[in-house]
C-alpha positions as CSV (number, residue, x, y, z in Angstrom):
1,M,0.1,0.2,-0.1
2,P,1.4,3.1,-1.4
3,N,2.3,5.7,1.9
4,P,-0.8,8.5,1.4
5,T,-0.1,12.3,1.6
6,I,-1.5,14.8,3.6
7,T,-4.6,15.6,1.1
8,S,-4.8,19.0,3.5
9,S,-2.0,20.4,2.3
10,Y,-2.2,24.3,1.9
11,A,0.7,26.1,-0.4
12,G,0.1,29.7,-1.7
13,E,-3.3,30.6,-2.4
14,F,-4.2,32.3,1.0
15,A,-0.6,33.5,1.6
16,G,-1.9,37.2,2.2
17,K,-4.8,35.9,4.2
18,Y,-2.4,33.3,6.7
19,L,0.5,36.6,6.8
20,A,-2.6,38.9,8.1
21,A,-3.2,36.6,10.8
22,A,1.2,36.3,11.9
23,L,1.8,39.8,11.1
24,L,-1.4,42.3,12.7
25,S,-2.4,39.5,15.6
26,A,1.3,41.6,16.6
27,D,-0.6,43.3,20.3
28,T,0.5,47.0,18.5
29,L,-0.9,46.3,14.8
30,D,-3.5,44.3,16.4
31,Q,-4.3,47.5,18.5
32,G,-4.1,49.5,15.7
33,T,-1.7,51.7,18.2
34,I,0.7,53.0,15.6
35,T,0.0,53.3,11.7
36,I,-0.3,51.0,9.2
37,L,1.5,51.1,5.7
38,P,0.0,47.5,3.5
39,N,1.5,46.6,0.2
40,V,4.9,48.2,0.8
41,K,6.5,46.9,-2.2
42,Y,9.9,48.0,-2.0
43,K,10.5,51.2,-0.1
44,A,8.2,53.7,1.1
45,A,9.5,57.3,1.1
46,M,8.0,59.8,3.7
47,K,8.3,63.5,3.1
48,V,8.7,65.8,6.2
49,G,8.1,69.3,5.3
50,A,9.7,71.8,7.8
51,F,8.7,75.5,7.2
52,S,10.1,78.8,7.5
53,N,9.2,82.8,8.5
54,L,6.2,81.3,7.0
55,V,4.3,84.1,8.5
56,R,5.2,88.2,8.0
57,S,3.4,91.6,8.2
58,A,1.5,92.3,5.7
59,D,2.0,94.8,2.6
60,C,1.2,94.9,-0.9
61,D,3.6,93.0,-2.4
62,F,4.9,89.3,-2.8
63,D,7.9,87.9,-1.8
64,A,8.7,84.3,-1.5
65,T,12.4,85.1,-0.3
66,T,11.1,85.3,2.8
67,S,9.2,82.0,3.6
68,G,10.4,78.8,2.8
69,M,10.0,75.0,2.9
70,T,12.3,72.0,3.5
71,L,11.9,68.5,2.7
72,T,13.6,65.5,3.9
73,E,13.0,62.3,3.5
74,K,12.6,59.1,5.6
75,V,12.4,55.7,4.2
76,L,10.8,52.6,5.2
77,T,12.7,49.3,3.9
78,P,10.8,46.3,5.2
79,A,13.6,43.3,5.5
80,E,12.5,40.0,3.7
81,L,11.9,37.5,6.4
82,Q,10.9,33.7,6.2
83,V,10.0,30.8,8.0
84,N,11.5,27.0,7.5
85,L,9.9,24.4,9.7
86,Q,10.3,20.5,9.8
87,I,7.9,18.3,11.8
88,C,7.9,14.6,11.5
89,K,4.8,12.9,11.7
90,K,6.3,9.9,13.6
91,E,5.8,12.2,16.6
92,L,2.4,12.8,16.2
93,H,1.2,9.4,17.3
94,S,1.0,10.0,20.7
95,D,1.0,14.1,20.8
96,W,-1.6,15.0,18.6
97,E,-4.7,12.9,18.5
98,A,-3.4,9.6,17.2
99,A,-6.8,8.4,17.0
100,Q,-7.7,10.0,14.1
101,M,-4.1,8.9,12.2
102,G,-5.9,5.3,12.5
103,Y,-3.9,2.0,12.5
104,S,-1.6,2.0,9.7
105,A,2.2,1.8,9.7
106,F,1.3,4.6,7.0
107,D,-0.1,7.6,8.7
108,N,-2.1,10.6,7.5
109,L,-2.1,13.8,9.1
110,P,-4.9,15.0,11.0
111,P,-7.3,16.8,9.3
112,L,-7.0,20.0,10.9
113,F,-3.3,19.6,11.6
114,S,-2.6,21.3,8.8
115,D,-4.1,24.3,10.1
116,F,-3.0,24.2,13.4
117,V,0.7,24.2,12.4
118,I,0.2,27.1,10.3
119,G,-1.7,28.5,13.2
120,Q,1.0,27.8,15.6
121,V,3.5,29.3,13.5
122,A,1.7,32.4,12.5
123,A,1.8,33.1,16.9
124,E,5.2,32.6,16.2
125,V,5.6,35.1,13.6
126,A,3.3,37.5,15.6
127,K,5.5,37.4,18.5
128,A,8.9,38.1,16.9
129,T,7.3,40.8,14.8
130,E,6.2,42.3,18.2
131,T,9.9,42.7,19.7
132,S,10.9,43.7,16.2
133,I,8.6,46.7,15.6
134,W,10.1,48.0,19.6
135,S,13.2,46.3,20.3
136,G,14.6,44.7,17.5
137,A,17.9,45.4,15.8
138,A,18.9,44.3,12.1
139,G,20.1,41.5,11.6
140,E,19.4,37.7,11.6
141,G,15.5,37.2,11.8
142,S,14.6,41.1,13.1
143,F,14.7,44.0,11.5
144,D,15.5,48.0,13.2
145,G,12.9,48.8,15.7
146,F,11.6,52.2,16.9
147,E,14.1,51.7,20.1
148,T,17.7,51.3,17.8
149,L,16.0,53.7,15.2
150,L,15.1,56.4,17.7
151,T,18.1,56.0,19.7
152,A,20.1,56.9,16.5
153,D,18.8,60.0,15.8
154,A,19.7,63.1,17.2
155,T,16.6,65.5,17.0
156,V,14.8,62.4,18.9
157,V,14.1,63.8,22.7
158,D,15.8,61.6,25.6
159,V,15.0,61.1,29.0
160,A,17.0,59.1,30.9
161,A,15.4,56.1,32.4
162,A,15.5,54.9,36.3
163,A,14.7,51.1,37.3
164,V,10.7,51.4,37.0
165,T,8.8,50.7,40.7
166,S,5.5,51.3,41.8
167,S,6.8,53.8,43.8
168,N,8.5,56.1,41.5
169,V,6.5,55.3,38.3
170,I,4.1,58.2,38.7
171,A,7.3,60.1,38.8
172,Q,9.1,58.6,36.1
173,L,6.0,58.7,33.6
174,G,5.8,62.3,34.4
175,A,9.3,63.0,33.3
176,V,8.4,61.3,29.8
177,V,4.8,63.9,30.0
178,D,7.1,67.0,30.7
179,A,9.5,66.1,28.5
180,I,7.3,66.2,25.2
181,P,7.3,69.1,22.9
182,T,4.2,72.0,23.4
183,S,3.3,71.5,19.6
184,V,2.8,67.8,20.7
185,Y,1.2,68.1,23.4
186,G,-2.8,67.5,23.9
187,K,-3.1,65.8,20.0
188,E,-5.5,63.8,19.9
189,D,-3.4,60.7,18.5
190,L,-0.7,61.6,21.4
191,T,0.0,58.4,23.3
192,L,2.3,56.8,25.9
193,Y,3.8,53.2,24.7
194,V,5.2,51.7,28.3
195,S,7.1,48.4,28.0
196,S,5.1,45.7,30.5
197,N,6.9,46.6,33.4
198,I,6.3,50.2,34.1
199,A,2.5,48.9,33.3
200,R,2.7,46.4,35.7
201,A,4.1,49.3,38.3
202,Y,1.4,51.7,37.5
203,V,-0.9,49.2,38.0
204,R,-0.1,48.8,41.1
205,S,0.7,52.2,42.2
206,L,-2.7,53.5,41.5
207,G,-3.7,50.4,44.2
208,G,-3.0,52.3,46.6
209,F,0.0,50.3,47.7
210,V,2.4,53.7,47.9
211,A,2.9,56.6,49.7
212,T,1.8,59.0,46.5
213,I,-1.4,57.6,46.2
214,G,-2.3,55.9,49.7
215,G,-5.2,54.8,50.8
216,A,-7.0,51.7,49.3
217,G,-6.3,53.5,45.9
218,T,-8.6,53.9,42.6
219,D,-12.3,54.1,43.4
220,N,-11.0,52.9,46.8
221,K,-10.9,49.2,45.5
222,G,-7.0,48.8,46.1
223,S,-5.7,45.6,44.0
224,Q,-9.2,45.1,42.6
225,W,-8.9,48.0,40.8
226,Y,-7.6,47.2,37.8
227,N,-9.5,44.8,35.2
228,G,-7.5,45.1,32.0
229,G,-9.0,48.1,30.4
230,Q,-7.8,51.1,29.0
231,L,-4.7,52.7,30.8
232,S,-4.1,56.7,30.9
233,F,-1.9,59.2,32.5
234,E,-2.7,62.6,33.0
235,G,-5.3,62.6,30.0
236,I,-3.0,60.7,28.0
237,N,-3.8,57.1,26.8
238,I,-1.0,54.5,27.3
239,V,-0.7,51.5,25.3
240,V,1.2,48.6,26.7
241,A,4.2,47.7,24.4
242,K,5.3,44.2,24.5
243,G,7.7,44.2,22.7
244,L,9.8,47.5,24.6
245,A,12.6,46.8,26.8
246,D,12.1,47.1,30.4
247,N,12.4,50.6,31.4
248,T,11.7,51.9,28.1
249,A,8.8,54.4,27.2
250,V,7.6,56.2,24.3
251,A,5.8,59.1,23.8
252,A,4.5,60.0,20.1
253,Q,1.3,60.0,17.9
254,K,0.3,57.4,16.6
255,S,0.4,58.9,13.1
256,N,4.2,59.4,13.3
257,L,4.9,56.0,13.8
258,F,5.3,53.6,10.6
259,F,4.9,50.0,10.3
260,G,5.3,48.5,6.5
261,T,4.8,45.1,4.8
262,G,4.6,43.8,1.3
263,L,1.2,42.0,2.8
264,L,0.0,41.6,-0.2
265,D,3.2,41.5,-2.1
266,D,3.8,38.5,-5.1
267,R,6.9,37.6,-2.7
268,N,4.7,36.3,0.2
269,E,4.0,32.3,0.3
270,V,2.7,30.4,2.7
271,K,3.1,26.4,2.1
272,L,2.7,23.0,4.0
273,I,4.4,20.3,1.8
274,D,4.3,16.6,2.9
275,M,7.8,15.4,1.7
276,A,6.5,11.7,1.5
277,D,6.0,11.5,-2.1
278,I,9.4,13.9,-2.4
279,D,12.2,11.8,-0.5
280,G,10.2,9.0,1.2
281,S,10.1,10.6,4.7
282,Q,7.8,11.6,7.4
283,N,8.6,14.8,7.7
284,V,6.5,17.9,6.7
285,R,7.4,21.3,6.1
286,V,6.3,24.7,6.5
287,V,7.6,27.8,4.4
288,M,6.4,31.0,5.3
289,R,8.0,34.4,3.6
290,Y,7.3,37.8,4.1
291,T,8.5,41.5,4.8
292,A,8.4,43.7,7.8
293,G,9.8,46.9,8.8
294,V,9.4,50.5,11.0
295,Q,10.1,53.9,10.5
296,F,9.0,57.2,12.2
297,G,8.2,60.6,10.7
298,I,9.1,63.4,12.6
299,G,12.0,62.8,15.4
300,S,11.6,66.0,17.5
301,D,7.9,65.2,17.9
302,I,9.1,61.8,19.9
303,V,10.1,61.6,23.4
304,L,12.0,58.3,24.5
305,Y,12.7,57.6,27.6
306,S,15.4,54.9,27.8
């Protein structure tokens, strides 16, 4: 009897959908807390304009020499990334729905296994993407994230970070807010992106367990006050950016932070291949190819606490 192959083998047709699930399920992207630029074929160039002497005293003349506009360019170049995974079907006998595999020595994969594998791979891609967005550095399996890009830009407003605890978190977040440029403060999409440890410290401080809050905390509920809803600080929405390194925060407008991907680019592909008919082995291979990268617009409008 010939060795049956995977009848649910998947290759390519719905690659965009699987990649959308993988990339856009990263928390930062899933929540829409930065601006997403899809279908970036190779590079996306963003023009940044700066005006000078725009308003002048009125007279009867037109004098274009007294005012000016300087255009600079920021380029978002998504990195090409891939997943190459090989799994042996033999390992599934005890770990994955053995009953569905029957009793023959020539095993088919369970009908839903292909979806399971691609779903698990997509989850790992999302996790890696979230990390790269914020703290990634160009290299194997990653791209320059916002921390790397902002640190390298001299125009970004820098605030020296401390080891954040529930006792000092309000003072530290206050230092970030104090550094926000006047032209940006009060903008509707202004956001505080904070690392997980800063968010935890802030939630605990608002529970009333530090001298700066006192009593039983927010609504006199102690540690029970927080149920996972939206956090804010002095009127500015807080986003927990899980990809940020500990004791790191960014204050910026959503419209000034960009994620680019060639999501519908024809180079993208997702494949699950049963190797039985190819080399006689019991291996299954999963292949994903996609692109991803980030960039910001105006550095002087961003505060980096690091």
